[in-house]
DRENDO-1510 file (C-alpha; in Angstrom, 1 decimal, always signed):
<recs>
REC; n; res; u; v; w
REC; 1; MET; +128.3; +81.0; +65.3 .
REC; 2; ALA; +130.8; +81.0; +68.2 .
REC; 3; VAL; +131.8; +82.8; +71.4 .
REC; 4; TYR; +134.7; +85.2; +71.5 .
REC; 5; THR; +133.3; +87.9; +73.8 .
REC; 6; ASP; +132.1; +87.0; +77.2 .
REC; 7; ILE; +129.2; +89.0; +78.6 .
REC; 8; SER; +128.8; +89.5; +82.3 .
REC; 9; ASP; +125.4; +89.5; +84.1 .
REC; 10; GLU; +125.7; +93.2; +84.7 .
REC; 11; GLU; +126.4; +94.0; +81.1 .
REC; 12; LEU; +123.5; +91.9; +80.0 .
REC; 13; ARG; +121.2; +93.6; +82.5 .
REC; 14; ALA; +122.3; +97.0; +81.2 .
REC; 15; PHE; +121.8; +95.9; +77.6 .
REC; 16; LEU; +118.3; +94.7; +78.2 .
REC; 17; ALA; +117.3; +97.9; +79.9 .
REC; 18; GLY; +116.9; +99.4; +76.5 .
REC; 19; PHE; +114.3; +96.9; +75.4 .
REC; 20; ASP; +110.8; +96.0; +76.4 .
REC; 21; LEU; +111.6; +92.3; +76.9 .
REC; 22; GLY; +111.6; +92.0; +80.7 .
REC; 23; GLU; +114.3; +90.3; +82.7 .
REC; 24; ALA; +116.7; +87.6; +81.5 .
REC; 25; LEU; +115.7; +84.1; +82.5 .
REC; 26; SER; +118.6; +82.2; +80.9 .
REC; 27; PHE; +121.7; +83.1; +78.8 .
REC; 28; LYS; +124.3; +80.8; +77.3 .
REC; 29; GLY; +126.9; +80.9; +74.6 .
REC; 30; ILE; +126.6; +79.0; +71.3 .
REC; 31; ALA; +129.8; +77.3; +70.3 .
REC; 32; GLU; +129.3; +76.4; +66.6 .
REC; 33; GLY; +130.9; +78.4; +63.8 .
REC; 34; VAL; +133.8; +80.8; +63.6 .
REC; 35; GLU; +132.6; +84.4; +62.8 .
REC; 36; ASN; +130.7; +86.1; +65.6 .
REC; 37; SER; +129.9; +85.7; +69.3 .
REC; 38; ASN; +126.3; +84.3; +69.7 .
REC; 39; PHE; +124.2; +83.7; +72.7 .
REC; 40; LEU; +120.8; +82.1; +73.3 .
REC; 41; LEU; +118.8; +84.5; +75.5 .
REC; 42; GLU; +115.5; +83.8; +77.1 .
REC; 43; THR; +113.6; +86.7; +78.8 .
REC; 44; GLU; +110.1; +87.2; +80.1 .
REC; 45; ALA; +109.1; +88.1; +76.5 .
REC; 46; GLY; +110.5; +85.0; +74.8 .
REC; 47; ARG; +113.6; +83.5; +73.3 .
REC; 48; PHE; +116.2; +85.5; +71.2 .
REC; 49; ILE; +119.6; +85.3; +69.7 .
REC; 50; LEU; +122.1; +88.0; +70.8 .
REC; 51; THR; +125.0; +88.5; +68.4 .
REC; 52; VAL; +128.1; +90.4; +69.1 .
REC; 53; TYR; +129.9; +91.1; +65.8 .
REC; 54; GLU; +133.5; +90.1; +65.5 .
REC; 55; LYS; +136.2; +89.5; +62.9 .
REC; 56; ARG; +135.2; +89.9; +59.2 .
REC; 57; VAL; +131.9; +91.7; +59.8 .
REC; 58; ARG; +132.3; +95.4; +59.3 .
REC; 59; ALA; +130.0; +97.7; +61.3 .
REC; 60; GLU; +129.1; +99.8; +58.3 .
REC; 61; GLU; +127.7; +96.7; +56.5 .
REC; 62; LEU; +125.4; +95.6; +59.4 .
REC; 63; PRO; +122.5; +97.7; +58.3 .
REC; 64; TYR; +122.5; +95.7; +55.0 .
REC; 65; PHE; +122.5; +92.3; +56.8 .
REC; 66; LEU; +119.9; +93.3; +59.4 .
REC; 67; GLY; +117.7; +95.1; +56.9 .
REC; 68; LEU; +117.8; +92.0; +54.7 .
REC; 69; MET; +116.7; +89.8; +57.5 .
REC; 70; GLY; +113.7; +92.1; +58.2 .
REC; 71; TRP; +112.9; +92.3; +54.5 .
REC; 72; LEU; +112.8; +88.5; +54.1 .
REC; 73; ALA; +110.6; +88.2; +57.1 .
REC; 74; ASP; +108.3; +90.8; +55.7 .
REC; 75; GLN; +108.0; +88.7; +52.5 .
REC; 76; GLY; +107.0; +85.7; +54.5 .
REC; 77; PHE; +110.3; +83.9; +54.3 .
REC; 78; PRO; +111.3; +82.3; +57.6 .
REC; 79; SER; +114.2; +84.6; +58.6 .
REC; 80; ALA; +114.9; +85.8; +62.2 .
REC; 81; ARG; +113.5; +89.4; +62.5 .
REC; 82; PRO; +115.8; +91.8; +64.2 .
REC; 83; VAL; +114.4; +93.3; +67.5 .
REC; 84; LEU; +114.1; +97.0; +67.9 .
REC; 85; ASP; +114.9; +98.7; +71.2 .
REC; 86; ARG; +112.6; +101.3; +72.8 .
REC; 87; SER; +114.0; +104.1; +70.5 .
REC; 88; GLY; +113.4; +102.0; +67.3 .
REC; 89; GLN; +117.1; +101.1; +66.8 .
REC; 90; VAL; +118.4; +97.6; +65.9 .
REC; 91; LEU; +122.2; +98.1; +66.3 .
REC; 92; GLN; +123.5; +98.2; +69.8 .
REC; 93; SER; +126.9; +98.1; +71.5 .
REC; 94; LEU; +128.4; +95.6; +73.9 .
REC; 95; ARG; +132.0; +95.6; +75.1 .
REC; 96; GLY; +132.6; +98.3; +72.5 .
REC; 97; LYS; +131.5; +96.0; +69.7 .
REC; 98; PRO; +128.4; +96.2; +67.5 .
REC; 99; ALA; +125.6; +93.9; +68.7 .
REC; 100; ALA; +122.0; +93.1; +67.8 .
REC; 101; LEU; +119.1; +90.9; +69.0 .
REC; 102; ALA; +117.0; +88.8; +66.7 .
REC; 103; GLN; +114.0; +86.6; +67.2 .
REC; 104; PHE; +114.7; +82.9; +68.0 .
REC; 105; LEU; +113.5; +80.6; +65.3 .
REC; 106; PRO; +112.4; +77.0; +66.3 .
REC; 107; GLY; +113.8; +74.1; +64.4 .
REC; 108; LEU; +116.8; +71.8; +64.2 .
REC; 109; SER; +119.8; +71.7; +61.8 .
REC; 110; VAL; +121.1; +68.4; +60.6 .
REC; 111; ARG; +124.7; +67.1; +60.5 .
REC; 112; ARG; +124.2; +64.4; +57.9 .
REC; 113; PRO; +121.4; +65.5; +55.5 .
REC; 114; SER; +119.2; +62.9; +54.0 .
REC; 115; VAL; +118.3; +63.0; +50.3 .
REC; 116; ALA; +114.8; +64.3; +51.3 .
REC; 117; GLN; +116.4; +67.1; +53.4 .
REC; 118; CYS; +118.7; +68.0; +50.4 .
REC; 119; ARG; +115.6; +68.4; +48.3 .
REC; 120; GLU; +114.0; +70.6; +51.0 .
REC; 121; ALA; +117.1; +72.7; +51.3 .
REC; 122; GLY; +117.2; +73.3; +47.6 .
REC; 123; GLU; +113.6; +74.5; +47.6 .
REC; 124; GLY; +114.3; +76.7; +50.6 .
REC; 125; LEU; +117.2; +78.3; +48.8 .
REC; 126; ALA; +115.1; +79.1; +45.8 .
REC; 127; TRP; +112.4; +80.6; +48.1 .
REC; 128; LEU; +115.1; +82.8; +49.7 .
REC; 129; HIS; +116.2; +84.0; +46.2 .
REC; 130; GLN; +112.6; +84.8; +45.3 .
REC; 131; ALA; +111.9; +86.6; +48.6 .
REC; 132; GLY; +115.1; +88.7; +48.2 .
REC; 133; GLN; +113.9; +90.3; +45.0 .
REC; 134; GLY; +113.2; +93.9; +45.5 .
REC; 135; TYR; +115.4; +94.4; +48.6 .
REC; 136; GLY; +116.8; +97.9; +48.3 .
REC; 137; GLY; +120.2; +97.2; +49.9 .
REC; 138; ARG; +123.2; +96.4; +47.8 .
REC; 139; ARG; +126.5; +94.7; +48.9 .
REC; 140; ALA; +129.2; +93.4; +46.6 .
REC; 141; ASN; +130.6; +89.9; +47.3 .
REC; 142; ASP; +133.9; +90.7; +48.8 .
REC; 143; LEU; +134.7; +87.0; +48.9 .
REC; 144; GLY; +133.8; +86.5; +45.3 .
REC; 145; GLN; +136.0; +85.3; +42.4 .
REC; 146; SER; +137.7; +88.6; +41.8 .
REC; 147; ALA; +139.1; +88.5; +45.4 .
REC; 148; TRP; +140.5; +85.0; +45.5 .
REC; 149; GLY; +143.9; +85.6; +43.9 .
REC; 150; GLU; +144.8; +88.4; +46.3 .
REC; 151; PHE; +143.3; +86.4; +49.2 .
REC; 152; PHE; +145.5; +83.5; +48.5 .
REC; 153; ALA; +148.7; +85.5; +47.9 .
REC; 154; PRO; +149.9; +85.3; +51.6 .
REC; 155; LEU; +148.6; +81.8; +52.2 .
REC; 156; GLY; +151.0; +79.8; +50.0 .
REC; 157; PRO; +153.1; +78.7; +53.0 .
REC; 158; ALA; +150.0; +77.6; +54.9 .
REC; 159; ALA; +148.8; +75.6; +51.9 .
REC; 160; GLU; +152.2; +73.9; +51.7 .
REC; 161; GLY; +152.0; +73.1; +55.4 .
REC; 162; LEU; +148.8; +71.3; +54.8 .
REC; 163; LYS; +150.1; +69.3; +51.8 .
REC; 164; PRO; +153.3; +69.6; +49.9 .
REC; 165; GLY; +152.7; +70.9; +46.4 .
REC; 166; LEU; +149.3; +72.2; +47.2 .
REC; 167; ALA; +150.2; +75.9; +46.7 .
REC; 168; SER; +151.0; +75.4; +43.0 .
REC; 169; VAL; +147.8; +73.3; +42.5 .
REC; 170; VAL; +145.7; +76.0; +44.1 .
REC; 171; ALA; +147.4; +78.7; +42.0 .
REC; 172; ALA; +146.6; +76.7; +38.8 .
REC; 173; ASP; +143.0; +76.4; +40.0 .
REC; 174; LEU; +142.8; +80.2; +40.5 .
REC; 175; ASP; +144.1; +80.8; +37.0 .
REC; 176; HIS; +141.5; +78.4; +35.5 .
REC; 177; LEU; +138.6; +80.0; +37.5 .
REC; 178; ALA; +139.6; +83.5; +36.4 .
REC; 179; SER; +139.6; +82.5; +32.7 .
REC; 180; HIS; +136.4; +80.5; +32.8 .
REC; 181; TRP; +134.3; +82.4; +35.3 .
REC; 182; PRO; +130.8; +83.1; +33.7 .
REC; 183; GLN; +129.4; +86.5; +33.0 .
REC; 184; ASP; +125.9; +88.0; +32.9 .
REC; 185; LEU; +124.0; +85.2; +34.8 .
REC; 186; PRO; +120.9; +86.1; +36.8 .
REC; 187; SER; +121.9; +87.9; +40.0 .
REC; 188; GLY; +120.3; +89.0; +43.2 .
REC; 189; VAL; +120.5; +88.6; +46.9 .
REC; 190; ILE; +122.4; +85.4; +47.9 .
REC; 191; HIS; +122.9; +83.9; +51.3 .
REC; 192; ALA; +126.5; +82.8; +50.4 .
REC; 193; ASP; +126.7; +80.5; +53.5 .
REC; 194; PHE; +123.7; +78.2; +53.1 .
REC; 195; PHE; +125.3; +75.3; +55.1 .
REC; 196; PRO; +123.4; +72.6; +57.0 .
REC; 197; ASP; +124.1; +74.4; +60.3 .
REC; 198; ASN; +122.4; +77.5; +59.0 .
REC; 199; VAL; +119.2; +75.8; +57.9 .
REC; 200; PHE; +116.4; +74.5; +60.2 .
REC; 201; PHE; +113.9; +71.7; +59.7 .
REC; 202; ARG; +110.7; +70.9; +61.5 .
REC; 203; GLU; +109.0; +67.6; +60.9 .
REC; 204; GLY; +111.3; +66.9; +58.0 .
REC; 205; ARG; +110.4; +70.2; +56.2 .
REC; 206; PHE; +112.6; +73.3; +55.6 .
REC; 207; SER; +111.6; +75.8; +58.4 .
REC; 208; ALA; +114.1; +78.6; +58.5 .
REC; 209; ALA; +117.5; +80.0; +57.4 .
REC; 210; ILE; +119.8; +81.9; +59.7 .
REC; 211; ASP; +123.2; +83.6; +59.7 .
REC; 212; PHE; +123.0; +86.1; +56.9 .
REC; 213; TYR; +126.3; +87.8; +57.6 .
REC; 214; PHE; +127.9; +86.8; +54.3 .
REC; 215; ALA; +124.8; +87.7; +52.3 .
REC; 216; CYS; +125.5; +89.9; +49.2 .
REC; 217; ASP; +124.6; +90.4; +45.6 .
REC; 218; ASP; +126.0; +87.8; +43.2 .
REC; 219; PHE; +124.9; +85.1; +40.7 .
REC; 220; LEU; +122.0; +83.1; +42.1 .
REC; 221; ALA; +123.5; +80.0; +40.6 .
REC; 222; TYR; +126.7; +80.6; +42.6 .
REC; 223; ASP; +124.7; +80.4; +45.8 .
REC; 224; LEU; +123.3; +77.1; +44.5 .
REC; 225; ALA; +126.8; +75.9; +43.9 .
REC; 226; VAL; +127.8; +76.8; +47.5 .
REC; 227; THR; +124.9; +74.8; +48.7 .
REC; 228; LEU; +125.6; +71.7; +46.6 .
REC; 229; ASN; +129.1; +71.6; +48.0 .
REC; 230; ALA; +127.9; +72.0; +51.5 .
REC; 231; TRP; +125.1; +69.4; +51.4 .
REC; 232; CYS; +126.0; +66.8; +48.9 .
REC; 233; PHE; +129.4; +65.5; +49.7 .
REC; 234; GLU; +130.1; +62.4; +51.8 .
REC; 235; PRO; +132.6; +62.5; +54.7 .
REC; 236; SER; +134.9; +60.4; +52.4 .
REC; 237; GLY; +135.0; +63.3; +50.0 .
REC; 238; ASP; +132.8; +61.7; +47.3 .
REC; 239; PHE; +130.0; +63.6; +45.7 .
REC; 240; ASN; +126.6; +62.1; +46.4 .
REC; 241; VAL; +124.9; +62.1; +43.0 .
REC; 242; THR; +121.5; +61.2; +44.4 .
REC; 243; ALA; +121.6; +64.0; +46.9 .
REC; 244; GLY; +122.8; +66.5; +44.3 .
REC; 245; LYS; +120.0; +65.6; +41.9 .
REC; 246; ALA; +117.5; +66.0; +44.8 .
REC; 247; LEU; +118.8; +69.4; +45.8 .
REC; 248; LEU; +118.7; +70.6; +42.2 .
REC; 249; ALA; +115.2; +69.3; +41.7 .
REC; 250; GLY; +114.1; +71.0; +44.9 .
REC; 251; TYR; +115.6; +74.3; +43.8 .
REC; 252; GLU; +114.0; +74.1; +40.3 .
REC; 253; LYS; +110.6; +73.3; +41.8 .
REC; 254; ARG; +110.5; +77.0; +42.8 .
REC; 255; ARG; +113.0; +78.6; +40.4 .
REC; 256; PRO; +114.0; +76.8; +37.2 .
REC; 257; LEU; +117.6; +77.3; +36.1 .
REC; 258; SER; +118.3; +78.9; +32.7 .
REC; 259; ARG; +120.4; +77.0; +30.2 .
REC; 260; ALA; +123.3; +79.3; +30.9 .
REC; 261; GLU; +123.1; +78.8; +34.6 .
REC; 262; ARG; +123.0; +75.0; +34.3 .
REC; 263; ALA; +126.0; +75.1; +31.9 .
REC; 264; ALA; +127.9; +77.3; +34.4 .
REC; 265; LEU; +127.3; +75.1; +37.5 .
REC; 266; PRO; +130.5; +73.1; +37.2 .
REC; 267; VAL; +132.8; +76.1; +37.3 .
REC; 268; LEU; +130.6; +77.8; +39.9 .
REC; 269; ALA; +130.9; +74.8; +42.1 .
REC; 270; HIS; +134.7; +74.7; +41.6 .
REC; 271; GLY; +134.9; +78.3; +42.6 .
REC; 272; ALA; +132.6; +77.9; +45.6 .
REC; 273; ALA; +134.9; +75.1; +46.8 .
REC; 274; MET; +137.8; +77.5; +46.4 .
REC; 275; ARG; +136.1; +80.3; +48.4 .
REC; 276; PHE; +135.6; +78.1; +51.4 .
REC; 277; PHE; +139.0; +76.4; +51.1 .
REC; 278; LEU; +140.7; +79.8; +51.2 .
REC; 279; THR; +138.8; +81.2; +54.2 .
REC; 280; ARG; +139.2; +77.9; +56.1 .
REC; 281; LEU; +142.9; +78.0; +55.3 .
REC; 282; ALA; +143.1; +81.6; +56.6 .
REC; 283; ASP; +141.3; +80.6; +59.9 .
REC; 284; TRP; +143.4; +77.4; +60.4 .
REC; 285; GLY; +145.7; +78.7; +63.2 .
REC; 286; PRO; +145.7; +79.9; +66.8 .
REC; 287; VAL; +142.4; +81.1; +68.2 .
REC; 288; PRO; +142.0; +83.6; +71.1 .
REC; 289; ASP; +142.5; +82.1; +74.6 .
REC; 290; GLY; +139.2; +81.0; +76.1 .
REC; 291; ALA; +137.3; +81.2; +72.8 .
REC; 292; LEU; +134.6; +78.6; +72.3 .
REC; 293; VAL; +135.4; +78.0; +68.6 .
REC; 294; ARG; +136.1; +75.1; +66.4 .
REC; 295; PRO; +138.1; +76.0; +63.3 .
REC; 296; LYS; +137.0; +74.0; +60.3 .
REC; 297; ASP; +139.4; +71.8; +58.4 .
REC; 298; PRO; +140.5; +73.3; +55.0 .
REC; 299; LEU; +141.4; +69.9; +53.7 .
REC; 300; GLU; +137.6; +69.0; +53.5 .
REC; 301; TYR; +137.4; +71.7; +50.8 .
REC; 302; GLU; +140.7; +70.7; +49.3 .
REC; 303; ARG; +139.1; +67.3; +48.6 .
REC; 304; LYS; +136.1; +69.0; +47.0 .
REC; 305; LEU; +138.4; +71.1; +44.8 .
REC; 306; ALA; +139.9; +67.8; +43.6 .
REC; 307; VAL; +136.5; +66.5; +42.7 .
REC; 308; HIS; +135.5; +69.6; +40.8 .
REC; 309; ARG; +138.9; +69.7; +39.1 .
REC; 310; ALA; +138.1; +66.3; +37.6 .
REC; 311; GLY; +134.6; +67.5; +36.5 .
REC; 312; LEU; +131.0; +66.7; +37.6 .
REC; 313; SER; +128.7; +66.2; +34.6 .
REC; 314; ILE; +125.6; +66.0; +36.9 .
REC; 315; LEU; +125.9; +69.7; +37.5 .
REC; 316; SER; +125.6; +70.7; +33.8 .
REC; 317; ASP; +123.2; +67.9; +32.7 .
REC; 318; PRO; +119.5; +68.8; +32.5 .
REC; 319; ALA; +117.6; +67.4; +35.5 .
</recs>
């Protein structure tokens, strides 16, 4: 989440006129993240999140994301349900950009997950994968393995600027991933961005997942690999084996991995680290004047790439 687009009081009042939510009581921007402009809105009817869609999100894909959020909520998964206006529409417009309201979900994200929270996150991810079964929408992963080579092509100089020699190392990684990427693993709806800031807890238990704007159809085990990278590394760059085992155990409590999925986890985790290194590298530059945004350091994921390059046997060993 972030804030790129400022909304005036008059614009907010006109926007809310299309809903049966009463008047606005408070309205403030949310600074975390880098993708869309997000605001916490409280009205006479309750609390909501207003999102104005920016950057990578394409307007034609929003029905997939918003429909998925509603589908998951219908299945009992704790996803923020989009709010319909008086005419039954979800998608709106603000400042000429697509926008939508969703229910506010209570809970807190964590900055430094405990082992117990990693276990809860793993179980929550498996729950999401189960709840997503049967969703009628389809969206290819446009940031998946087949896109990484082309994505990196213009970023070589930026990689060299971070660390001399890094461009050739990344190019070798990409070749390795292309030749070792698995085929025919169980697939379905994945979150693709199941980071600690997108997961809520209440009283130590998983309570919700938010920010589905990278969701797509891909290997379920790839989503697990993204999550292992996001939750189980120390600030030093070391992989926390205890946290990793807990997250895997939590996931398999709801959805046991197949032998093929377990065997593929090391290369999937390597690839998941590459995906976030590349997008962080692309974002690592000037931001719009006045934007409340904190670009994320690509070197964090460069260090994770180095760990996966050396191999992590825990990921392929049976739990």
